[in-house]
N, C-alpha and C positions, 0 to 999 in steps of 0.2 A: 569511752569513761575511764579506763585504766590508764591510759596516757595523760590524762588529766591529776588523778590521783597521784602518780608518778613525778609529774611536774612539780605539785605543792610539796612533796616531800623533798624534792631536789631544792626547791627554794628556800626551805627551812633549813636544810642541811648546811647551806652555804650561807647563812643568815648571820650577821655582823655581831648579833648578841648570843652567848651560848653558857653554859654554867661554866665551863672552865676559863671564859673571859670574865664573869662576875667575879668567881673567887679570886683569880689573879688581882683585879681592881682591888678588891677588898683587902689582900695580904698586903698589898702596897700601901694603901692608905693606914690600915690598922696596926700593920706590922706581924698580926697573927692572924689565924683562921680560929682559934680556939674562943667559946663564948661567944659566937654569932648568935644575935638575936632576930627575929623578923623583921623589925623597924631596919637592922643593917642592909638589909636586901632591897628594901623598897625604892631605893635611887636608882636601882640597877634592873629590877626585874619585871617592871610594870613596862611591858612594850605594847601599848595601845593609846589611843587619843584622849588626853585628858587626865593622865595619870590617877592619882588615889581618889580624886573628887569624882571619876569616872563610876570606879569602884562603889562608892558609896551612893551614888545615882541609882545604879542598877540594885544596890543592895535594897534601897529604900522602893522601888518600884516594885521587886519581886519578894518584898516584906521578908527578907532574910535576917533571922533573929538568932539568938542562942539555941542551938540545938537544931537548926534547922538543916534539911539534908536536900545539898544542893549540887547540880551536875553543871560543869563548866564545859561546853562545847567547844574544841579545839583549843585546848588549855594551855599549849607550848611549855614553857618553862615552869607554871602552876604560879606566877606570881599573884594575879588576882584571886587565886584560889587560896592561897597563903593569907594574903591581906582580908577576905571574906572570914576566914577561920581564926586567925588571930585579933582581929578588929571587930568583927559582928559575931563569933562564935559559933560558925557554921561548922557542918561536918561535910566536907566537898570532895566530889569523886569526880575528877578530870578525863576527857578523853581527848586524846591527841593522836594524831597520824605517824609522826616522825619519829623513830625509835630513839634517836638521839637525843631529842627533845624530854621523850618520856624519862630516859634514863637521868638527863641532866636535873629534872624537876624533882625526881626521888632524891638525889644527892643535896639539893639546896633543900629540901624540906627537911631531911635527916640532919644538916648542918646546925638548923633552927630550931629542933626538937617538934616539929608539927608533923612528924610521919604517922601520926595516930590520928589526925583530924583532916589530913591530906593526903589523897592518893591520885596519882593519875595514870589511868590505863592506855596502853595501846589498843587502840580502834579506831573505827570508821563512824563519823557521825552520821551518816545515813543508814548505820545498822547497828545501832548501840548496844555494846554489851552488858546490858542491864535491865533488871525485871521491871515488869508492870508496875505502873502506880505506886513506885517505892520511893519518891521525890517530892520534896515541897516546892522545889525552884529548880528552873535553867537559866543559865547565863551564857553569853557569848559577847565577847567583843572584837568587833573588825575582822572577822575571821570566816565568815561563812559565803565571803566572795569566791573564797577558794575551792566552795562545795560543787560539784557538777550538777546536783539535782537537790535543791534547798527544800523542795516541795516534801521530799522523803526524810530530810532533816527534822521539818517541822512536825511530820506524823512520828517521829521517832520520840520528840520532844513531848509531844501528847501523849503518846503512849507511857511513857516513864514517870510522868506527873500523876500524883493522885488528884481527885476531884478538888478544885478549888487551887489546884497549883498553878503556877504561876511561871510564864515565860517571857524574861527582859533580855533584849540583846541590842546591841549596834552593829549596823552595817552599812558599806559603801551602797548609796544610791545613783541611779541616774537621772537627771531633771532633763536634759535633751539628748536626743539621738547621736550616737558617736559613729564616728566613720568606721569603716572596716580596719583601717591602719591603725587608729587608735587603739581599737580593739585587740589586735594582734600585738601591740607594743606593749599593754596591760598585761596581757597573757605570757609574753615572752619573756618580762621583767619581774612580774611580782605574780604569775601564775591566778591571775583573775579569771576564774572559770566562767561566773556568774555574775553579770552586770545588768541589775533591773533598776526599775522605779518604785516608787513607795507604794503606788496604787497596784502593783504585782506582788510586793511583798504581802500587803493586805488579805489580797486574793488567794494567795497561797496558805496563809496562817489559817484564814475561815475554812477553806479546803481541808484542811488538817483537822479541824473540830474547835478550833479556840475563838474566843469572844475577845476582839481587841479592846483594849481599855483605853490605851494613848499611842499617838504616833507624836515624836518632837523631831523637828527638822533642827539638826544639827550643823548644818553647812555652815553658816556664818561664824560660829567658833571654830571649826575644824579649818577654815582657811587661816586662820590667824596661826592655831598649832601647827598646821602641816608648814607654813611658811616659815617657822621658828626651826621645826626639825630640818627640814631641807636646808637651811643654811648651817645648821651644827654638821650634817653630813658631808656637805661641801667642804666645811673647814677641815674634816677629817681626810676626807679625799686628799685636799691640797697638801697636808701635813705627810700624807704618805706618800705623794709623789715626790716631795723634797726631799724625804728621806730616803728616795730611792727604792721604796717598796711598791707592792701591788695596791692600786687606788681601789678596787673594788669591784664589783661585777658590773659592767657597763650597761648591759641591758638594764638592770635593776635600776641604776641611777636615770637612765634615759626615761624610763616608765614612771620613774617617781617624780621626777621634773614635769613629766606631761599631767601625772594625776592631781600635783600641787596646783598646777596652771587651769585645770578644768574644775577643781573645787573652787578656785578664788575668783574665776569665771562662771561659776555657779552653774556649770553644765553638769559636775557631778557634784556629790555630796555625801553626808551623813544624816542617817536617822537614828532614834533612840525607839523600840518598839515594846510596849508591854501588852501581853495578852495573857487570858485567864482559862484554864481548862475547867468549863462549868459540869 
């Protein structure tokens, strides 16, 4: 398990999106970093499938509104957390394993004046550094695939939610069995530690004490989204190669190509789960 945790950290430490890259792009386009607003970040800090609309979908299902106390599991650079705070009035605590991304989240939140409503803690989502029954909602987007023991994370989400609290998240799912070679490449390139189907997600949620409210298969829409993201990434790689600079992490590229193909062939996909702590 320790090696799996370190692999996830390694993956995100070399991720192509960082706070420094976001700020550099904004400085080029705006001419200054003074007076940044949360909206200025939204085109750059939402590293999940479906963009701002996906945040709104989770907010609706988790019933997040003004004053809601929310936990964002695997919060990354805090993009969705800042959006939920700014657009929905939530008070958000993110939990993120990678130190560089925790620091980056703090920097970006400070730059846009949201440090009082958004905090990202360094921690492991299998052992949340949060009090029992202290939150209204828990959310996560396309991140729990990196967690070696999703069942433990579900149990932790249940623990920190108050009675009636809601857990809404999206995650990779497997529709058909994967070969050992496919699983290995997804691990090597994207630190995919746990690849399971919808039914197994549901079993683990119920075992943690949740009542499942909805399960929405997002595979069809993800196929189009991921195809476009892959084309953008390939363009960046080509530009880097033409400029004589490193084109990026090759295992990541190969695994991403595989993942997009599997989703478009519906061997893999994604789903949005909503569950309630009774």
